[in-house]
C-alpha positions as CSV (number, residue, x, y, z in Angstrom):
1,M,1.5,-12.8,-21.2
2,R,2.7,-15.9,-19.3
3,I,1.7,-17.8,-16.2
4,N,2.7,-15.9,-13.1
5,D,3.1,-12.6,-15.0
6,T,1.5,-9.6,-13.2
7,I,-1.2,-8.2,-15.4
8,P,-0.8,-4.6,-16.6
9,N,-2.6,-2.1,-14.6
10,L,-4.5,-0.7,-17.5
11,S,-7.1,2.1,-17.2
12,V,-10.2,0.7,-18.9
13,T,-13.6,2.1,-19.8
14,T,-16.6,-0.3,-19.3
15,D,-20.4,-0.2,-19.4
16,Q,-20.1,0.2,-15.6
17,G,-17.7,3.1,-15.6
18,S,-13.9,3.6,-15.8
19,F,-11.3,2.2,-13.5
20,D,-7.8,0.7,-13.2
21,L,-7.7,-3.1,-13.5
22,H,-5.7,-3.6,-10.3
23,D,-8.1,-1.4,-8.3
24,W,-11.1,-3.3,-9.7
25,I,-9.6,-6.7,-8.7
26,G,-8.7,-5.5,-5.2
27,D,-8.3,-8.5,-2.9
28,S,-10.5,-10.8,-5.1
29,W,-9.8,-13.4,-7.7
30,A,-10.7,-12.3,-11.2
31,I,-11.5,-13.8,-14.6
32,L,-11.0,-11.7,-17.7
33,F,-12.4,-13.2,-20.9
34,S,-12.3,-11.7,-24.4
35,H,-14.7,-11.7,-27.3
36,P,-14.4,-10.7,-31.0
37,K,-17.4,-8.4,-31.2
38,D,-20.8,-7.5,-29.7
39,F,-24.1,-8.9,-31.2
40,T,-22.4,-12.1,-32.5
41,P,-24.0,-15.5,-31.9
42,V,-21.2,-17.5,-30.1
43,C,-20.3,-14.5,-27.9
44,T,-23.9,-14.0,-26.8
45,T,-24.2,-17.7,-25.6
46,E,-20.9,-17.3,-23.8
47,F,-21.8,-14.1,-22.0
48,G,-25.1,-15.8,-21.1
49,A,-23.2,-18.7,-19.5
50,V,-21.1,-16.3,-17.5
51,A,-24.3,-14.5,-16.3
52,R,-25.9,-17.8,-15.2
53,L,-22.9,-18.7,-13.1
54,S,-23.0,-15.5,-11.0
55,D,-23.6,-17.4,-7.8
56,E,-20.6,-19.7,-8.5
57,W,-18.3,-16.8,-9.0
58,E,-19.4,-15.1,-5.8
59,K,-18.9,-18.3,-3.8
60,R,-15.3,-18.4,-5.0
61,G,-14.6,-14.8,-4.3
62,T,-14.2,-14.1,-8.0
63,K,-15.0,-11.1,-10.1
64,V,-15.6,-11.5,-13.9
65,I,-15.0,-9.0,-16.6
66,G,-15.5,-9.2,-20.4
67,V,-13.6,-7.6,-23.2
68,S,-15.0,-6.7,-26.6
69,V,-13.9,-4.2,-29.2
70,D,-17.2,-2.3,-29.4
71,G,-18.1,0.8,-27.4
72,V,-20.0,1.3,-24.2
73,E,-23.4,2.0,-25.7
74,E,-23.1,-1.1,-27.8
75,H,-22.3,-3.1,-24.7
76,K,-25.4,-1.8,-22.9
77,K,-27.7,-2.6,-25.8
78,W,-26.1,-6.1,-26.2
79,K,-26.6,-6.9,-22.6
80,K,-30.4,-6.9,-23.2
81,D,-29.9,-9.8,-25.7
82,I,-27.5,-11.6,-23.3
83,E,-30.0,-11.4,-20.5
84,A,-32.8,-12.7,-22.7
85,V,-30.7,-15.7,-23.8
86,A,-29.4,-16.3,-20.3
87,G,-32.5,-15.8,-18.3
88,A,-30.3,-14.1,-15.8
89,P,-28.9,-10.6,-15.3
90,A,-25.5,-9.8,-16.7
91,G,-24.1,-7.9,-13.8
92,F,-20.4,-8.0,-14.8
93,P,-18.7,-5.1,-16.6
94,I,-17.6,-5.3,-20.3
95,I,-14.5,-3.4,-21.3
96,A,-14.9,-1.2,-24.4
97,D,-11.6,-2.1,-26.1
98,E,-12.1,0.1,-29.1
99,D,-8.4,0.9,-29.6
100,L,-7.4,-2.8,-28.9
101,A,-5.2,-1.7,-26.0
102,V,-6.3,-4.5,-23.7
103,S,-6.3,-7.1,-26.5
104,K,-2.7,-6.2,-27.4
105,A,-1.5,-6.0,-23.8
106,F,-2.9,-9.5,-23.1
107,D,-1.8,-10.9,-26.5
108,M,-5.4,-11.7,-27.4
109,L,-5.0,-11.2,-31.2
110,P,-4.5,-14.0,-33.7
111,A,-1.3,-14.3,-35.6
112,D,-2.6,-12.6,-38.8
113,A,-3.5,-9.5,-36.9
114,Y,0.1,-8.4,-36.7
115,M,1.5,-6.6,-39.7
116,P,5.3,-6.5,-40.4
117,D,5.3,-2.8,-39.6
118,G,3.6,-3.3,-36.2
119,R,0.2,-2.0,-37.3
120,T,-3.0,-3.8,-36.6
121,P,-5.6,-4.3,-39.4
122,A,-8.8,-2.3,-38.8
123,D,-10.9,-5.5,-39.0
124,S,-8.8,-7.5,-36.5
125,A,-10.8,-9.3,-33.8
126,T,-9.8,-10.7,-30.5
127,V,-9.7,-14.5,-30.1
128,R,-11.6,-16.2,-27.2
129,S,-9.1,-16.0,-24.3
130,V,-9.7,-16.6,-20.6
131,Y,-7.3,-15.5,-17.8
132,I,-7.7,-16.5,-14.2
133,I,-6.0,-13.9,-12.1
134,A,-5.1,-14.3,-8.4
135,P,-5.5,-11.5,-5.8
136,D,-1.8,-10.8,-6.2
137,K,-2.7,-9.7,-9.8
138,Q,-0.7,-12.6,-11.3
139,V,-2.1,-14.8,-14.2
140,K,-2.6,-18.3,-12.9
141,L,-4.2,-19.9,-15.9
142,M,-4.8,-19.1,-19.6
143,M,-7.1,-20.7,-22.2
144,T,-7.5,-19.6,-25.8
145,Y,-10.1,-20.8,-28.3
146,P,-10.6,-19.9,-31.9
147,M,-13.4,-17.5,-32.8
148,T,-15.7,-20.3,-34.0
149,V,-15.6,-22.4,-30.8
150,G,-17.6,-21.5,-27.7
151,R,-15.9,-22.1,-24.4
152,N,-17.0,-24.5,-21.7
153,F,-17.4,-22.3,-18.6
154,S,-18.0,-25.4,-16.4
155,E,-14.3,-26.1,-17.1
156,V,-13.4,-22.6,-16.2
157,V,-15.1,-23.1,-12.8
158,R,-13.4,-26.5,-12.4
159,A,-10.0,-24.9,-13.2
160,L,-10.6,-22.1,-10.8
161,D,-11.5,-24.6,-8.0
162,A,-8.3,-26.5,-8.8
163,I,-6.1,-23.4,-8.7
164,Q,-7.6,-22.1,-5.5
165,T,-7.3,-25.5,-3.8
166,S,-3.7,-26.1,-4.9
167,M,-2.5,-22.7,-3.9
168,A,-4.3,-22.8,-0.5
169,N,-3.1,-26.3,0.4
170,G,0.2,-26.9,-1.3
171,I,-1.1,-29.8,-3.4
172,A,-1.7,-30.6,-7.1
173,T,-4.8,-32.0,-8.8
174,P,-5.0,-35.0,-11.2
175,A,-6.6,-35.1,-14.6
176,D,-10.4,-34.4,-14.6
177,W,-10.3,-33.5,-10.9
178,A,-13.4,-32.1,-9.4
179,L,-13.9,-30.4,-6.0
180,G,-14.0,-32.9,-3.2
181,E,-12.0,-35.6,-4.9
182,D,-8.5,-36.9,-3.9
183,V,-5.6,-34.6,-4.6
184,I,-1.9,-35.3,-5.4
185,I,1.0,-34.8,-3.0
186,P,3.8,-32.9,-4.8
187,P,7.0,-35.0,-5.3
188,T,9.0,-32.4,-3.4
189,V,7.2,-33.4,-0.2
190,S,8.8,-36.4,1.6
191,N,6.7,-39.3,2.8
192,E,7.4,-38.3,6.4
193,D,6.3,-34.7,5.8
194,A,3.3,-35.9,3.8
195,A,2.2,-38.1,6.7
196,A,2.6,-35.2,9.1
197,K,0.7,-32.8,6.9
198,F,-2.0,-34.9,5.3
199,G,-2.2,-38.1,7.4
200,E,-2.9,-41.2,5.4
201,F,-2.1,-41.2,1.7
202,E,-2.0,-43.8,-1.1
203,T,1.2,-44.5,-3.0
204,I,0.4,-45.4,-6.6
205,L,3.9,-44.9,-7.9
206,P,6.9,-43.6,-6.0
207,Y,6.2,-40.1,-7.4
208,L,2.4,-40.4,-7.5
209,R,0.7,-40.2,-4.1
210,K,-2.9,-39.3,-3.5
211,T,-4.6,-38.1,-0.4
212,K,-8.0,-36.8,0.7
213,M,-8.6,-33.2,-0.1
214,P,-7.8,-31.1,3.0
215,G,-10.9,-30.2,4.8
């Protein structure tokens, strides 16, 4: 899976029923995030973080869906623990990826999971991957963490803001950018076109120009 690849339209089974991924995304943005296994400590804190951010996902027109190798009944039981830790309902679906079909299609498995003959060890576990997917079903951002390191979902929200803003306005965002801060005018835009499109802008270097975020 690479940036701007169209995600495979897999048929998945979740604790909220079965569906094709493209149909589930519809016209929304989507975030797909994987986990090694249910009832594990780091995963539980991460799912709790996602649950607490439900209002933020909704504001951004974004659906979230988890992936874990356990089955539907395990997911339903695990959600009780997640909600106890989060103090919020976990309303998003979790894919039951028991045959590793999603993990393999999205390349979520670590290097040692692949045997020379193409088989996958029975004890293989998905790494912690995040995919931000646009309404056109293309991957716009990927993050991958090792199994021992919990993800920063505030950064996922920030990255989602940056991608949505850049795609909607034809701009780029600088390091550590947050919603509402100045943005970067792409080098492919001339000064004349920049003035016409954005109004005033600051030239820091010939190729680095900043302007106010479009309103």
